[in-house]
N, C-alpha and C positions, 0 to 999 in steps of 0.2 A: 756209580755204585761202588762202595768200598766193601769188598768181600774178604779182604785179607785181615781177618780179625781172629783173636784168641778169646773164645767165649767159654766160660766154665759154669757148671751146674752144681749147686750146693744144696744141702738140706739133710734132715734127719734120716734115720733108717726107715725104710718103708714109704718114703715120700713119692715114689714113682718116677724118679729121675731116669733110670735106665730105659723104661718104656717110652718116655717122652723124647729122650735123646734119639732113639731109633726112629721115631716118627718124624722128628725135626730133620734128621739127616736125610731121610727119604724125600722130604719136601724140598730141601735145599738142592738135592740132586736133580729133582724135577725142574727146578729153576735154573739148571745148568751152572750151579755154583760148585766149584771144586772143593769138597769138604772132607776133612779127616775127622772121624769120630773115635775117641779113645777114652780110657778110664784110668783112675788112680785108686789105690796103688796098683800098678800093673801096666798093661799096655804094650810092654815088650818083655822079652824072656827074663832078663835079670830082675826087673821090677816085679814080675809075676812071682818069682821065687821068693822075693822079700815079702810080697803080699801073703803068701802061704804061711810064713812065719808069724807075721803081725796078727792075722785074723784067725789063726788056729784056736778054736775054743778051749783047747787043753792048755794053752799058754797063759793061764790066769795069773801066774807069778810074775809076768813081765812088768818091769818097773816103768813108770810113766816117762822117764827120761830116755830109756831104751826105745820105747814106743815112738817117741817124737823123732829120735835120731834115725830109726828105721824108715819112718815115713819120708823124712827128708832125703835119705839115701835113695830110696825108690823114686822119689820125685826128680832128683837130679839126673839119674840115668834116663828116665822116661823123657824128661824135658830136652836134654841134649841129644839123645838118640832119635827121638821121634817128633816131638812137638816143634822145636825150633827149626829143624830142616824143612818141615811142612810149611811153616810160616815164611821161611826164607824163599820157598818155592812159589809163594803167592797164594797158598791155599787158606781156607778158613779152617780153624781147628775148634772143635767143640769137645769138651772134656768133662767126664763125670768125676767131679771132685778135683780140687787143686789146693793151693796154699791155705785157703780159708778153712778147709776142714781141719788142718793142723792147728790153726789159731783158735777155732771153736772147741775142738775136742781136747787137744793136749794143752793148749795155752790157757783156755778158760775153764773148761770142765774138769780137767785133771789138776788145775791149779799151778801149773808151771809158770805161767805168766805169758800173756799175749806178745809182749815185746820181746821176751826171751825166745819164744818159738819163732817169731818173725826173724830174729837175728840168725837163728840156725838155718832157716830157709833162704835167707838172703845169701848166706855162704854157699848153700847148695845150688841155687839157680840164678844168683845175681838178684837184682832188684826188679826183675820182670814180674809185673802183675798182669792179670788178664785185662783185655780191653773192656770186657763186660762180664759180670757174674750175675746169674739168675738164681735166687734163693727160693727154694720150695719150702714154704712155711707150713708146718703141720704140727698139731699137738702130738707129743711123743706117744701117748697111749694109743692114738689112732694108728700111727705108723707101726708100732709094735704089734698091734692086733692084726694089721694087714700081713705082716711077716709070718705070724703064726698060722694065719689062714691060708697062706700060699705055700703049700707043701713042697713045691719044686725049687723054691729059692734057697740058696745056701744060708745056713744060720752061722754067723761068724761070732767072734769073741765080743764084738761091740753090741751085738743083738741081745746078749744075755746080761748086759750091765743093768743096774737098777734104774727104775723110772726116775729117781732123783738125779742120776747122772745124765739121763737124756734130757731132762728139763734144764739142767745146767748147759748142755750143748745148745739148746734152743736159745737160752739167754745169751750165750756167747755169740751166736750168729746175729741176733738182733742188735747186739752192741757193735758188731762189725758193720752193720747197715748204717749206724750212726757215724762210724769212723770213716767209711768210704761211701757216702751217699750218692756220689756221681757214678760210681762203678757198680754197686750192688743194687739189683732190682728185685723186689719181693713179689712172688706169685703165690696165690692161695692154692695149696696142694690138696685141700680138703674139699674137692669138688670133682665132678665127673672128669675122667681122664681126657676126654675130647676138649673140654673147656680149658683144662690146663694147657694142652697143646696149643690151642688158639691164643691163649694169653702169652705163652712163650714165643710163639711165632710173631705176634704183634711187636714184641720187644726187639726181636732179632731183625725183623723187616725194617723197623724204624732205624735201627743202628746201621744198616747197610745202605740206606738211602743217601 
């Protein structure tokens, strides 16, 4: 059984990633698998401070290049301080967002260029890509409606972007599926959360066998 894997979860706002990750982490622990669950941007003190700048709804004047660089900076600190040491220790790491978020949001939807943003991130973390990425596919209007209906969830700067922007993000993610077909697996997030959990668990269970 190969449990020393780096698995990332991607998808639009309101796709349910956080809830599913919590449930998957609990199930992995029940299977006696040493797992670290973390998130981006954030996960450690420095990256959480950068997160507060990036996602502050008042920072609407932020240039897209600044945004991309801030995400890469937070990712670098998080990866070298938390993710890589856990992997080196033989743990499984499951992470809410990673490099594909930057490729879809800043590279594609913001129009900076996927290859350009990839280059920035290769400088930040080297050429380390996840062993597996699970993409929660969901129509943007459904995800945004979930956010507005969930009063306890933080509303960040990306949540208030236009529907057209979020549609571009989805397009970007689907292009990444074509670019990395062996790494990125798509899960239908527009279904009961328990069904999503089972679909995700099936992918992970197959990967560790």
